[in-house]
C-alpha positions in Angstrom: -19.5 54.6 55.7 -18.7 55.6 52.2 -15.3 56.4 50.9 -13.9 56.9 47.4 -12.0 53.9 46.2 -8.5 54.8 45.2 -6.0 52.3 43.8 -2.4 52.7 44.9 -0.7 51.7 41.7 1.0 55.2 41.6 3.4 55.3 44.5 3.4 58.5 46.5 6.8 60.3 46.7 8.1 62.4 49.6 8.7 66.0 48.8 12.3 65.7 49.8 14.2 62.5 49.3 17.2 61.5 51.4 20.1 59.8 49.9 19.1 56.6 51.6 15.7 56.8 49.9 17.2 57.3 46.5 19.5 54.3 46.9 16.6 52.2 48.2 14.3 53.1 45.5 16.9 52.3 42.8 16.0 48.6 43.2 12.5 49.4 41.9 13.3 52.0 39.2 16.6 52.9 37.5 19.9 51.2 38.1 23.4 51.6 36.8 25.5 48.5 36.0 28.8 47.2 37.1 31.1 44.9 35.0 34.5 43.4 35.2 37.5 45.4 34.0 38.9 44.0 30.7 41.5 41.4 31.3 45.0 41.7 29.8 47.1 38.5 29.9 50.7 38.8 30.8 53.1 38.6 27.9 55.0 35.2 27.9 58.2 37.0 26.8 59.4 40.4 27.7 59.7 42.5 24.5 60.3 46.1 23.5 56.9 45.9 21.8 54.3 43.3 22.8 53.0 40.5 20.6 49.9 42.5 19.8 51.9 45.6 18.6 50.6 47.3 15.5 54.1 48.2 14.4 55.6 46.1 11.6 58.9 44.4 12.6 60.8 46.4 9.9 59.4 49.7 11.3 60.4 49.3 14.9 63.7 48.9 16.9 64.6 45.3 17.6 63.9 43.6 21.0 66.6 41.0 20.4 70.2 41.7 19.5 73.8 40.7 20.4 76.2 43.0 22.1 80.0 42.9 22.1 82.9 45.1 22.9 82.9 46.3 19.3 79.5 47.9 19.9 81.3 50.5 22.1 83.3 53.3 20.7 86.8 53.2 22.3 87.9 56.4 20.6 84.9 58.3 22.0 86.0 57.5 25.5 89.5 59.1 25.1 89.8 62.7 26.0 90.3 65.1 23.1 93.8 66.6 23.3 94.4 70.3 23.2 97.2 69.8 20.8 97.8 67.3 18.0 99.8 64.4 19.4 102.3 62.3 17.4 101.6 58.6 17.0 102.8 56.3 19.7 106.0 54.5 18.8 106.7 52.8 22.1 107.9 49.2 22.5 106.8 46.9 25.2 109.5 45.7 27.6 109.6 41.9 27.2 110.4 39.4 29.9 113.9 38.2 29.2 114.9 36.4 32.3 113.6 33.9 34.7 113.6 36.6 37.4 111.6 38.9 35.3 109.2 36.2 34.4 108.7 35.4 38.1 107.9 39.0 38.8 105.3 39.2 36.1 101.5 38.6 36.5 100.6 35.1 37.3 98.6 32.9 34.9 94.9 32.5 35.3 93.7 29.9 37.7 91.8 26.9 36.2 88.0 26.7 36.4 86.0 23.7 37.3 83.6 24.1 34.3 85.2 23.7 30.9 82.6 25.8 29.1 83.2 28.6 31.6 86.9 28.3 30.9 86.4 28.7 27.2 84.0 31.6 27.6 86.2 33.6 29.9 89.5 32.8 28.3 88.3 33.7 24.8 87.1 37.1 26.0 90.3 37.4 28.0 92.4 37.0 24.9 90.5 39.8 23.2 90.7 41.9 26.4 94.3 41.8 27.3 96.1 40.6 24.1 99.5 39.0 24.8 100.9 41.6 27.2 100.8 41.7 31.0 100.0 44.7 33.2 103.6 44.6 34.4 105.0 45.1 30.9 102.3 47.5 30.2 103.2 49.9 33.0 106.8 50.0 32.0 106.2 50.9 28.4 108.2 54.0 27.3 106.5 57.2 26.5 107.0 59.6 23.6 110.2 61.6 24.0 109.7 65.2 25.1 111.3 66.7 22.0 109.3 64.7 19.5 107.9 66.9 16.8 104.2 67.2 16.2 102.9 65.5 13.1 99.6 64.4 11.8 98.3 60.9 12.2 98.0 59.1 9.0 95.1 56.8 8.2 97.0 53.6 9.0 98.1 54.9 12.4 94.6 56.2 13.2 93.1 52.8 12.4 95.7 51.2 14.6 94.8 53.4 17.5 91.1 52.7 17.2 91.5 49.0 16.8 89.1 47.3 19.1 91.3 44.4 19.8 94.5 46.3 20.7 96.1 45.3 24.0 95.6 47.2 27.2 99.3 47.7 27.2 98.8 50.0 24.3 95.8 51.7 25.9 97.6 52.6 29.1 100.8 53.6 27.4 98.8 55.8 25.2 97.2 57.3 28.3 100.6 58.1 29.7 101.5 59.9 26.5 98.8 62.5 27.2 100.7 64.5 29.7 100.2 68.2 30.5 102.1 70.6 28.2 103.7 73.8 29.0 102.2 76.9 27.3 105.6 78.5 26.7 107.7 75.7 25.4 104.8 73.6 24.1 106.7 70.4 25.1 105.0 67.4 26.6 106.2 66.7 30.2 107.3 63.1 30.3 107.7 61.0 33.4 110.5 58.5 33.3 111.0 57.8 37.0 109.1 54.6 37.4 111.3 51.6 37.2 110.1 48.4 35.8 110.3 46.7 39.2 108.2 49.5 40.8 105.6 49.2 38.1 105.2 45.5 38.7 105.0 46.0 42.5 102.3 48.6 42.1 100.2 46.3 40.0 100.7 43.3 42.2 99.8 45.5 45.2 102.9 44.3 47.3 102.4 45.5 50.8 106.0 45.8 51.6 106.9 48.0 48.6 104.1 50.6 48.8 105.4 52.5 51.9 108.8 52.8 50.3 107.3 54.0 47.1 105.2 56.6 48.8 108.1 57.9 50.7 110.2 58.1 47.6 107.4 60.0 45.8 107.0 62.4 48.7 110.7 63.2 48.6 110.6 63.9 44.9 107.6 66.1 45.2 109.4 68.3 47.6 112.3 69.0 45.2 111.6 72.0 43.0 111.7 71.3 39.3 111.5 67.5 39.8 108.6 65.7 38.3 107.0 63.0 40.4 107.6 59.4 39.7 104.0 58.5 38.9 102.7 59.3 35.4 100.4 62.3 35.1 97.5 62.7 32.8 95.4 65.6 31.7 92.1 66.7 33.1 89.1 67.6 31.0 85.6 68.9 31.4 82.6 70.1 29.5 79.7 67.6 29.0 77.9 69.6 26.3 80.9 70.6 24.3 82.8 67.3 24.6 86.0 66.4 26.6 88.6 69.1 26.5 92.1 69.1 27.8 92.9 71.6 30.5 96.4 72.8 29.8 99.0 73.8 32.3 97.3 72.1 35.2 98.8 69.0 36.9 96.7 66.1 38.1 96.1 66.3 41.8 98.3 64.2 44.0 95.3 62.7 45.7 93.9 61.4 42.4 97.3 60.0 41.5 97.5 58.1 44.8 94.0 56.9 44.4 94.7 55.5 40.9 97.8 53.5 42.1 96.6 52.5 45.5 93.0 51.6 44.8 92.3 51.2 41.1 95.3 49.4 39.7 95.1 46.5 42.2 91.5 46.0 41.1 92.5 46.1 37.4 95.1 43.5 38.3 92.3 41.3 39.7 90.2 41.8 36.5 93.2 40.5 34.5 94.1 37.5 36.6 90.6 36.2 37.6 89.0 33.6 35.4 86.0 33.0 37.6 82.9 35.1 36.8 81.9 35.4 40.4 85.3 36.9 41.3 85.1 39.2 38.3 81.8 40.5 39.7 83.3 41.0 43.1 86.2 43.0 41.5 83.6 45.2 39.7 81.8 45.8 42.9 85.0 46.9 44.6 85.8 49.1 41.6 82.4 50.8 41.8 82.7 51.3 45.6 86.2 52.8 45.3 85.1 55.2 42.6 82.0 56.2 44.5 83.9 56.7 47.8 86.4 59.0 46.1 83.8 60.8 44.2 85.4 59.7 40.9 82.2 58.7 39.1 81.0 60.9 36.3 83.4 62.7 33.9 85.8 64.3 36.3 88.1 61.3 36.8 91.1 61.9 34.5 91.8 58.2 33.8 88.2 57.6 33.0 88.9 56.6 29.4 91.3 53.8 30.4 88.8 52.4 32.8 86.0 52.5 30.2 88.0 50.7 27.5 88.7 47.9 29.9 85.1 47.7 31.0 83.8 47.7 27.5 85.9 44.7 26.5 84.7 42.7 29.6 81.2 42.8 28.0 82.5 39.9 25.7 82.3 37.6 28.7 78.7 36.6 28.3 77.5 36.7 31.9 74.4 38.7 32.9 75.6 39.2 36.5 78.9 40.6 35.3 77.3 42.7 32.6 74.9 44.1 35.2 78.0 45.2 37.3 79.6 46.7 34.2 76.4 48.5 33.2 76.1 50.2 36.6 79.7 51.4 36.5 79.6 52.6 32.8 76.3 54.4 33.3 77.7 56.1 36.4 80.7 57.3 34.4 78.3 59.4 32.3 79.1 58.1 28.9 77.4 59.6 25.9 76.9 59.1 22.2 77.3 55.5 20.8 78.5 54.3 24.2 75.4 55.5 26.0 73.2 53.7 23.4 75.3 50.5 23.8 75.1 50.5 27.6 71.4 51.2 27.6 71.0 48.2 25.2 73.0 46.2 27.6 70.7 47.2 30.5 67.7 46.3 28.3 69.2 42.9 27.5 69.8 42.1 31.1 66.3 43.2 32.2 64.6 41.4 29.4 65.4 38.1 31.2 63.0 38.0 34.2 65.3 35.5 35.9 67.7 38.5 36.4 65.1 40.4 38.5 66.6 39.2 41.8 70.1 40.3 41.0 68.7 43.6 39.6 67.0 44.3 42.9 70.3 44.1 44.7 72.3 46.3 42.3 70.4 49.5 42.3 70.3 49.6 38.5 67.1 51.7 38.5 68.9 54.7 40.0 71.3 54.7 37.1 68.6 54.4 34.5 66.5 57.1 36.2 69.5 59.4 36.0 69.7 58.8 32.3 66.1 59.9 31.9 66.7 62.9 34.0 69.8 64.2 32.4 70.1 63.1 28.8 68.8 65.1 25.8 65.5 63.7 24.6 66.1 64.3 20.8 69.8 63.7 20.6 69.7 60.4 22.5 66.2 59.2 21.7 67.3 55.7 20.8 69.3 55.3 24.0 66.4 56.6 26.0 64.2 54.1 24.2 66.2 51.1 25.5 66.7 52.7 28.9 62.9 53.1 29.2 62.4 49.6 27.8 64.6 48.2 30.7 62.5 50.2 33.2 59.3 48.8 31.7 60.6 45.3 32.2 61.6 46.1 35.8 58.1 47.5 36.4 56.7 44.0 35.7 58.3 42.8 39.0 56.3 43.7 42.2 59.4 44.3 44.3 61.1 46.5 41.7 57.8 48.3 41.1 57.5 49.4 44.7 61.1 50.5 44.7 60.4 52.6 41.6 57.5 54.4 43.2 59.6 55.2 46.3 62.4 56.7 44.2 60.1 59.1 42.3 59.5 57.2 39.1 56.0 58.7 38.6 57.2 62.3 38.8 60.1 61.6 36.4 58.0 59.8 33.8 55.4 62.5 33.8 58.2 65.1 33.2 59.4 63.0 30.3 55.9 62.7 29.0 55.6 66.5 29.0 58.8 66.8 27.0 57.6 64.2 24.4 54.2 66.0 24.1 56.1 69.3 23.3 57.5 67.7 20.2 55.0 68.3 17.4 54.1 66.1 14.5 56.1 68.0 11.9 59.3 67.4 13.9 61.8 64.9 12.5 62.0 63.2 15.9 58.2 62.8 16.3 58.0 59.2 14.9 61.0 57.9 16.9 59.7 59.4 20.1 56.5 57.3 19.5 58.6 54.2 20.2 59.8 55.7 23.5 56.2 56.8 24.4 55.0 53.2 24.1 57.6 52.1 26.7 56.7 55.1 29.0 53.0 54.5 28.9 53.4 50.8 29.4 55.4 51.5 32.6 52.8 54.0 33.8 50.2 51.3 33.4 52.1 49.0 35.6 52.6 51.8 38.2 48.9 52.4 38.2 48.5 49.0 40.1 50.0 50.6 43.2 47.9 52.9 45.4 50.7 55.5 46.1 51.4 55.7 42.4 47.7 56.1 41.5 47.5 59.0 44.0 50.5 60.7 42.4 49.1 60.2 38.9 45.7 61.6 39.8 47.1 64.6 41.7 49.9 65.6 39.4 48.0 66.4 36.3 48.6 63.1 34.5 45.1 63.1 33.1 45.6 66.2 30.9 49.1 65.1 29.7 47.9 61.6 28.8 45.0 63.2 26.9 47.5 65.3 24.9 49.4 62.2 24.1 46.2 60.5 23.0 45.3 63.4 20.7 48.8 63.7 19.2 49.3 60.0 18.7 45.8 59.1 17.4 47.3 57.1 14.5 49.6 55.1 16.8 47.5 52.3 18.0 50.1 51.0 20.5 50.4 54.4 22.3 46.6 54.7 22.3 46.1 51.2 23.7 48.5 51.8 26.6 47.0 55.2 27.5 43.6 53.7 27.4 44.8 50.9 29.6 46.0 53.4 32.1 42.6 55.2 32.0 40.8 51.8 32.3 42.7 51.0 35.5 42.3 54.4 37.1 38.7 54.9 36.1 37.7 52.3 38.7 38.4 55.1 41.3 36.0 58.0 41.9 38.8 60.6 42.2 40.2 59.8 38.8 36.7 59.7 37.2 36.2 63.2 38.6 39.5 64.4 37.1 38.8 62.8 33.7 35.2 64.1 33.6 36.7 67.6 34.1 38.8 67.1 31.0 36.0 67.9 28.6 38.0 66.9 25.4 38.3 63.3 26.6 34.8 62.5 25.2 35.8 63.8 21.7 39.0 61.8 21.9 37.3 58.6 22.9 34.7 58.9 20.2 37.5 59.6 17.6 39.4 56.5 18.7 36.2 54.4 18.6 35.6 55.5 15.0 39.2 55.2 13.9 40.0 51.8 15.5 36.5 50.3 15.5 37.7 46.7 14.9 40.5 46.9 17.5 38.7 45.0 20.2 41.3 45.5 22.9 41.1 49.3 22.4 37.3 49.5 21.9 36.4 47.4 25.0 38.6 49.6 27.3 37.2 52.9 26.0 33.7 51.5 26.6 34.6 50.4 30.1 36.0 53.9 30.8 32.8 55.5 29.5 30.8 53.1 31.6 32.7 54.1 34.7 32.4 57.8 33.9 28.6 57.6 33.4 28.0 55.4 36.4 27.8 58.2 39.0 28.2 61.5 37.3 25.3 63.3 35.7 27.6 65.9 34.1 29.6 63.1 32.4 26.3 61.6 31.1 25.3 65.0 29.6 28.7 65.7 28.1 29.0 62.4 26.4 25.4 62.2 25.2 25.7 65.8 23.7 28.9 65.1 21.8 28.1 65.0 18.1 27.7 61.5 16.7 28.0 59.8 20.1 24.9 57.6 19.7 25.7 56.9 16.1 29.1 55.7 17.1 27.6 53.3 19.7 25.1 52.1 17.2 27.8 51.4 14.6 29.9 49.5 17.2 26.9 47.4 18.1 26.3 46.4 14.5 30.0 45.6 14.0 30.3 43.3 17.1 26.8 41.9 16.8 27.8 40.7 13.3 31.0 39.2 14.6 29.2 37.4 17.3 26.6 36.0 14.9 29.4 34.8 12.6 31.1 33.1 15.5 27.8 31.3 16.4 27.4 30.3 12.8 30.9 28.9 12.7 30.4 26.8 15.8 27.1 25.5 14.5 28.4 24.6 11.1 31.1 22.5 12.7 28.8 20.9 15.1 30.6 22.5 18.1 28.1 23.8 20.5 29.5 26.3 23.0 29.7 24.8 26.4 27.1 26.0 28.9 28.0 28.8 31.2 31.4 29.6 29.6 33.9 31.0 32.1 34.5 34.2 30.0 32.4 35.9 27.3 33.9 36.0 23.8 35.6 39.2 22.7 32.6 40.3 20.7 30.2 39.5 23.6 32.4 41.5 26.0 32.3 44.6 23.8 28.5 44.3 23.6 28.4 44.0 27.4 30.4 47.1 28.0 28.5 49.0 25.3 25.0 48.2 26.7 26.3 49.2 30.2 27.0 52.7 28.8 23.4 52.9 27.6 22.1 51.7 30.9 24.1 54.3 32.8 23.1 57.1 30.5 19.5 56.2 30.9 19.6 57.1 34.6 19.7 60.8 33.6 16.0 62.0 33.3 16.2 63.8 30.0 18.7 61.4 28.4 16.7 58.4 29.6 13.6 59.9 28.0 15.4 60.5 24.8 16.8 57.0 24.7 13.4 55.5 25.4 12.1 57.2 22.3 15.1 56.2 20.2 13.9 53.2 18.2 17.3 52.2 17.0 18.6 51.9 20.6 15.6 49.8 21.8 15.9 47.7 18.7 19.5 46.8 19.6 18.5 45.7 23.1 15.6 43.6 21.9 17.9 42.0 19.3 20.2 40.8 22.1 17.3 39.3 24.0 16.1 37.5 20.8 19.3 36.0 19.6 21.3 35.4 22.7 20.3 33.0 25.5 21.2 33.5 29.1 23.1 30.2 29.1 25.4 31.4 26.3 26.2 34.8 27.9 24.4 35.6 31.1 25.9 39.1 31.7 25.1 40.3 28.2 21.4 39.2 28.4 20.9 40.6 31.9 22.5 44.0 30.9 20.1 44.2 28.0 17.1 43.4 30.3 18.2 46.0 32.8 18.6 48.7 30.2 15.1 48.0 28.8 13.8 48.1 32.4 15.4 51.5 32.8 13.9 52.9 29.6 10.5 51.4 30.4 10.4 53.7 33.4 9.9 56.8 31.1 6.4 57.5 29.9 7.1 59.6 26.8 5.3 60.1 23.5 6.4 57.8 20.8 8.1 55.6 23.3 9.9 52.8 21.5 9.6 50.6 24.6 5.8 51.0 24.5 5.6 50.3 20.8 7.6 47.0 21.3 6.2 46.1 24.7 4.6 42.7 23.7 7.7 41.7 21.8 9.8 42.6 24.8 7.4 40.7 27.1 8.0 37.5 25.0 11.7 37.9 25.5 11.3 38.5 29.2 9.2 35.4 29.6 12.1 33.4 28.1 14.4 34.9 30.6 11.9 34.2 33.4 12.0 30.5 32.6 15.8 30.3 32.5 18.0 28.7 35.1 19.7 32.0 35.9 18.3 33.5 39.2 19.8 36.9 38.3 18.1 36.7 35.0 14.8 35.8 36.7 15.0 38.7 39.1 15.8 41.1 36.2 12.8 39.9 34.2 10.5 40.3 37.2 11.8 43.9 37.6 11.1 44.6 34.0 7.6 43.2 34.2 7.1 45.5 37.2 7.4 48.5 34.9 5.7 47.0 31.8 2.7 45.7 33.8 1.5 49.3 34.0 0.2 48.7 30.4 -3.1 46.8 30.1 -1.8 44.7 27.3 1.1 43.4 29.4 -1.3 42.6 32.3 -3.4 40.5 29.9 -0.2 38.8 28.7 0.8 38.0 32.2 -2.5 36.4 33.1 -2.7 34.6 29.7 0.8 33.1 30.2 0.1 32.4 33.9 3.1 34.6 34.8 1.1 35.8 37.9 1.4 32.3 39.5 5.2 32.6 39.1 5.1 36.0 40.8 3.1 34.6 43.8 5.6 31.7 44.0 8.5 34.2 44.2 7.0 35.6 47.5 8.4 32.5 49.1 11.9 33.4 48.0 12.7 34.9 51.4 14.6 37.6 49.6 13.5 41.2 50.1 14.5 42.4 46.6 12.8 39.5 44.9 9.7 39.9 46.9 9.7 43.6 46.2 9.8 43.1 42.5 7.2 40.4 42.4 4.9 42.4 44.7 5.2 45.3 42.2 3.8 43.2 39.4 0.9 41.9 41.6 0.1 45.5 42.6 -0.3 46.6 39.0 -2.4 43.5 38.2 -4.9 44.4 41.1 -5.6 47.8 39.4 -7.9 45.9 37.0 -11.0 44.9 39.0 -11.5 41.9 36.7 -8.1 40.4 37.5 -8.1 40.7 41.4 -9.4 37.3 41.9 -6.0 35.8 40.9 -4.7 36.6 44.3 -6.8 33.8 45.8 -4.8 31.3 43.6 -1.7 29.7 44.9 -2.4 31.1 48.4 -1.4 34.6 47.3 -3.1 36.5 50.2 -1.4 34.4 52.8 2.0 34.8 51.2 1.6 38.6 51.0 0.8 38.6 54.8 3.8 36.4 55.5 6.1 38.8 53.6 4.7 41.7 55.6 5.4 39.9 58.8 8.9 38.7 57.8 10.2 41.9 56.2 7.9 44.8 57.4 9.9 46.0 60.4 13.2 46.1 58.3 11.8 47.3 55.0 9.0 49.9 55.2 9.1 50.4 51.4 8.2 46.7 50.8 5.6 46.8 53.7 4.0 49.8 52.0 3.8 48.0 48.6 2.1 44.9 50.2 -0.5 47.1 52.0 -1.2 48.9 48.7 -1.7 45.5 46.9 -4.1 44.4 49.7 -5.9 47.7 49.6 -6.6 47.4 45.8 -7.7 43.8 46.3 -10.2 44.7 49.0 -11.7 47.6 47.3 -15.2 46.1 46.9 -15.0 44.0 50.1 -18.4 43.2 51.8 -16.9 41.4 54.7 -13.3 40.7 55.9 -13.9 37.0 56.1 -15.0 36.8 52.4 -12.0 38.9 51.4 -9.0 37.6 53.6 -10.6 34.5 54.9 -8.8 32.8 57.8 -5.9 35.3 57.5 -8.1 38.2 58.6 -7.2 38.0 62.3 -3.5 37.7 61.6 -3.6 40.7 59.3 -5.4 42.8 61.9 -2.9 42.0 64.7 0.0 42.6 62.3 -1.2 46.0 61.1 -1.8 47.1 64.7 1.7 46.0 65.7 3.4 47.7 62.8 1.5 50.9 63.3 3.1 51.2 66.7 5.9 53.8 66.5 8.4 51.7 68.4 9.4 49.3 65.6 10.3 52.3 63.5 12.7 53.5 66.2 15.0 50.6 66.5 17.9 52.1 68.5 20.2 49.3 67.5 20.4 50.8 64.1 22.7 53.5 62.9 21.2 57.0 63.5 21.0 57.9 59.8 19.4 54.5 59.0 17.0 54.9 61.9 16.0 58.4 60.7 15.4 57.0 57.2 13.2 54.2 58.5 11.2 56.6 60.6 10.7 59.0 57.7 9.5 56.2 55.3 7.4 54.7 58.1 5.6 58.0 58.7 5.2 59.2 55.0 4.7 56.0 53.1 3.7 53.0 55.2 1.6 54.6 58.0 -1.1 56.3 55.8 -1.7 53.2 53.7 -1.7 50.8 56.7 -4.1 52.9 58.7 -6.6 53.0 55.8 -6.3 49.3 55.3 -6.8 48.6 59.0 -9.8 50.9 59.2 -11.4 49.3 56.2 -11.1 45.8 57.7 -12.3 47.0 61.2 -15.3 48.8 59.6 -16.5 45.6 57.9 
């Protein structure tokens, strides 16, 4: 019986591979790499710009500042009169008798804490001056026949004085009465007695019904003005506040002011306890909200705002939070909008306030500012508003609330507006500060699955790429956008969307070239590129074909390799050996890990892999890593380099750099093989599996007794390890002069044991073992002389495995079962039948 001897060192391949086959075969040939996402430590302190910001302190808005009542513009809060009004020349009614004094506002109650007493009372003095609300309400107004005259500078200064009493403020408000178009005289109300005024403020239950009845009677009389003071209405957000002439304030608003608001203002005056002041502010907000008096329509809005502004001097975050919510809801603008946004920022900057912020609904007010305010006109106010939102997004509870309330959609709309402002615009630079806060917030939102879905499906990729392109020189903006991409690129849906944005590769390469030494930026871009090229052939092609892509990677490698060498030299000179198995790689090592991962993933593409295998500078980089870096110093870096070399060694191309350097590579792999890292050992064995197809490497393996190590690995009881080791042994048996090595270390028996242990569950491994035994037995004269005492075991095992039933294990998933059957029929069965026949014939 003659037959042509045919070694099986070239594995046969089915005409059509299933997806399961491709995945299974990846353990033998090409593999992509995974790696950890770059870690970003949480800032110890909340700041407008982080500690790593590239902005010089003098070129950026401050994160820390003090706010007082003086930061608010009281004059801006007052409605603009339709006519010029004469200066106020009223005099406060003083308390002249014991009876009057008893009727006036009571003195503040003492506090338990002396420091709190000082803090509240000092602000109280600035807030209310020396007059009481009772005196204030009874102040006389300007006579109706007073002639119009211009305000001189001294009087103007007096009216705008930040420390004037609220008595003056409210009296001034009463002076702004509607005027008649024909006579152009101010209608004056002089029907409130001093006693009635005090009763209103004190909220006396017995007096109110009488006063209401009296008012109703007066209202019925034609030509009689009501007893409560009237004020003008105004409207027009864009054009400023304007007086509507000839229209009286509604009776309902008048009643609301006296019945609801004045009693609360009375509380704000008499309370010295911060907790009670907060409660009064809560009641004020609820009252305004219930009566739909928030916004700009409330005619006594300016009086309220002046009072609220001055309460800011009481340095209490809970109170300031209440004030912020009310002031924002009153739709202030200009300097006041900036100040209240700074106040919100200041409150949110302290993470201890997160709990009270959760209960106040501040985010709704801030979101409304983003939705309604003009981007260019109020860019500084929006900056601090966005900064406050960024701080809120650092809290998990607040972050979830933000997603539910549409933060993602709102922020993307704002991002589009910013992107529409071009570089030659005067606002471009200032909007960069705002963009930092916005992108930092989006990065935090990307941690939540619902927000990620919204970002991916709402076109965030293209807008963020536009921001990246326009702000290429702004390292802070680039870093946050790249951090967003880094987070999202761990998800296939995002990678698909980003890969479809063809300009992203140009942008990434431009950033790598421009910010080459900015490790935090470089490492994230490389991580993103590694994710894009892990599963997508189109992404591999697009990146590889971009002009200068490989030169950029080469330049980065040289930069960070040099940094790593310098760090090693520094440690050595100071006698500080790095500890074994460090918990985290150094910054330079981490960049090299991510960079080599990109090369490994690119090499999976057939044409790119072949090109890289022939690229001497690429292979030189990888060999350099294996030479200077031990697996004990940085395991992931060394293993990544070995995996990439293994991928490139798969390609048999002319002028292959791997082939030229194969012996040098083998020396490095031997060092890895002898290391204490099991992952490193497995990777070295895999690489030897490809390199052992060269005769020089086979000689090296025998010379260095590496074959004994491979035989020993057959006892590992791990399918992948056995598969890789068996691949090396198969290639060694191609050479007739080297086949005898299998008799050493019990190699034949261990191969048969592996076939018995793993054959029924891994037909690919079973096929590899049978091919090795086939090559070994090529010139066999008798089974006994070839397989010895293992001959009978091998015969029974082959007969059993050639039975179709093991391949049709019905306990397996149907797809897996079909895959097993296909590989059993096409790969294992032909080889096993030939081997069985050879043994039986002899």
